[in-house]
C-alpha positions in Angstrom: -27.3 211.2 8.6 -30.5 209.3 9.5 -28.6 205.9 9.6 -26.0 207.5 11.9 -28.7 208.7 14.4 -30.2 205.2 14.4 -26.9 203.7 15.1 -26.2 206.0 18.0 -29.7 205.4 19.4 -29.2 201.6 19.2 -25.8 201.9 20.8 -27.2 203.9 23.7 -30.0 201.4 24.2 -27.6 198.5 24.3 -25.3 200.4 26.8 -28.3 201.2 29.1 -29.5 197.6 29.0 -26.0 196.3 29.9 -25.7 198.8 32.8 -29.1 197.7 34.1 -28.2 194.0 33.9 -24.9 194.7 35.7 -26.7 196.5 38.5 -29.2 193.6 38.8 -26.3 191.1 38.9 -24.6 193.1 41.7 -27.8 193.1 43.7 -28.2 189.4 43.2 -24.6 188.7 44.3 -25.6 190.1 47.8 -28.5 187.7 47.9 -26.3 184.7 46.9 -23.8 185.2 49.7 -25.5 185.0 53.2 -23.2 186.0 56.1 -24.0 183.7 59.0 -22.6 180.8 61.0 -24.4 177.6 62.0 -24.7 176.8 65.7 -24.8 173.3 67.1 -25.6 171.4 70.2 -23.0 169.5 72.3 -23.3 166.5 69.9 -22.7 168.6 66.8 -26.3 168.6 65.6 -27.2 171.9 63.8 -29.7 174.0 65.7 -29.9 177.4 63.9 -27.9 180.3 62.6 -26.2 183.5 64.0 -25.0 186.6 62.3 -22.5 189.3 63.2 -24.5 192.3 64.6 -21.6 194.3 65.8 -17.8 193.9 65.8 -17.1 190.7 67.7 -20.8 190.3 68.8 -22.9 187.6 67.2 -26.7 187.5 67.4 -29.0 184.4 67.5 -32.5 183.6 68.8 -32.5 182.9 72.6 -34.8 179.9 72.1 -31.9 178.0 70.6 -30.1 178.3 74.0 -33.3 177.4 75.9 -33.5 174.2 73.9 -29.8 173.2 74.3 -28.5 175.1 77.4 -25.2 175.2 75.5 -24.4 176.3 72.0 -21.3 175.5 70.0 -19.7 176.6 66.7 -17.5 173.9 65.1 -17.0 172.4 68.5 -16.2 175.6 70.3 -18.6 176.7 73.0 -20.0 180.2 72.6 -19.6 182.8 75.3 -23.1 184.2 76.1 -22.9 188.0 76.7 -26.6 188.9 77.1 -30.1 187.5 76.7 -33.5 188.9 76.1 -36.1 186.2 76.6 -39.0 188.5 75.7 -37.6 189.5 72.3 -36.0 186.1 71.7 -32.5 187.6 71.4 -29.1 186.3 72.5 -25.7 188.0 72.0 -22.5 186.0 72.2 -18.8 186.1 71.2 -16.5 183.6 69.7 -12.7 183.6 70.3 -11.0 184.7 67.1 -14.1 184.4 64.9 -14.8 187.6 62.9 -16.7 188.4 59.8 -18.5 191.2 58.0 -20.9 193.2 60.2 -24.2 193.3 58.5 -26.1 196.6 58.0 -29.3 196.6 60.1 -32.2 198.9 59.4 -33.1 201.1 62.3 -36.8 201.3 61.2 -39.3 198.6 60.4 -40.0 197.9 56.7 -43.1 198.9 54.9 -45.8 196.3 54.5 -45.4 194.9 51.0 -41.7 195.4 50.9 -39.9 192.6 49.0 -37.5 190.7 51.2 -35.3 187.5 50.9 -34.2 184.8 53.3 -32.4 181.5 53.0 -33.2 177.8 53.4 -31.0 175.8 51.1 -31.4 178.6 48.5 -32.6 182.2 48.5 -36.3 182.7 48.8 -38.3 185.8 48.1 -41.5 187.1 49.7 -43.2 190.4 50.8 -43.7 191.7 54.3 -47.2 191.0 55.6 -47.1 192.6 59.0 -44.6 194.7 61.1 -46.4 194.3 64.4 -47.2 190.5 64.3 -47.4 188.2 67.3 -46.1 184.6 67.4 -46.7 182.1 70.2 -44.3 179.2 70.9 -44.3 177.0 74.0 -47.0 179.2 75.6 -44.7 182.3 75.2 -46.0 185.1 73.1 -43.5 187.2 71.1 -44.7 190.6 69.9 -43.7 193.4 67.5 -42.5 190.9 64.9 -42.2 191.0 61.1 -44.2 188.3 59.3 -44.1 187.2 55.7 -45.4 184.3 53.6 -43.4 181.1 53.4 -42.4 177.8 54.9 -39.2 177.2 56.7 -37.2 174.0 57.4 -35.8 173.0 60.8 -32.7 175.1 61.5 -33.9 178.2 59.9 -34.1 180.1 63.2 -31.4 182.9 63.2 -31.5 183.3 59.5 -31.6 186.9 58.3 -34.4 188.6 56.4 -32.9 191.1 54.0 -33.5 193.2 50.9 -31.9 193.2 47.5 -29.1 195.5 48.7 -28.2 193.2 51.6 -29.7 195.4 54.3 -31.1 193.4 57.2 -34.7 193.8 58.3 -35.1 191.0 60.7 -34.0 187.6 62.1 -36.2 184.5 61.8 -37.5 183.0 65.0 -40.4 180.8 64.0 -43.1 179.8 61.6 -46.8 178.8 61.5 -46.7 175.9 59.1 -50.5 175.7 58.8 -50.8 179.4 57.9 -47.6 179.3 55.9 -46.3 182.4 57.7 -42.7 183.1 59.0 -42.0 185.4 61.9 -38.8 187.4 62.5 -37.5 189.8 65.2 -37.3 193.3 63.6 -33.9 194.7 63.0 -34.7 197.9 64.9 -35.4 195.8 68.0 -32.1 194.0 67.4 -30.3 197.4 67.3 -32.0 198.4 70.5 -30.9 195.2 72.2 -27.3 195.9 71.1 -27.4 199.4 72.5 -28.9 198.1 75.8 -26.0 195.9 76.4 -23.7 198.9 75.7 -21.9 197.7 72.6 
């Protein structure tokens, strides 16, 4: 009888371990599959990323447009729908280009929350600040997320997300000396989408 109890206990432990590993694998699959497109200038040079914030409406940082004055995806010019210079947000559409709408958080994350973002591979960090300020070209952006890390050129527009794939922000810049990355918060992105009546 004692051997049978041990066998049942071992079987239950193995089953629980397998379930936990499967759940972890499912979470990691979200992290391995970013959902974005790469925007280019008129010559086809990559500038940054965009993601689908609402059905048919893509979101990218406005500063990409400021730099290039025109943005393209695979040679097709984007149609600008709305811009918010102060929040560094631009909404646009692409004829016939759809994808999965990502789930945006309507509240800021807690400081210390683990988040992920992509360069050439997924990176992990923790939220340092939910009211950060970042200055670029004498323009101060406020009410941003910040987290530790270093980005590469073209990282602007990349999403900041948790292990379940929920979006908490969009990268707009970095302070290389302080090794800190800044992102527009997802609640501000949602507000922007509502303001343009989508």
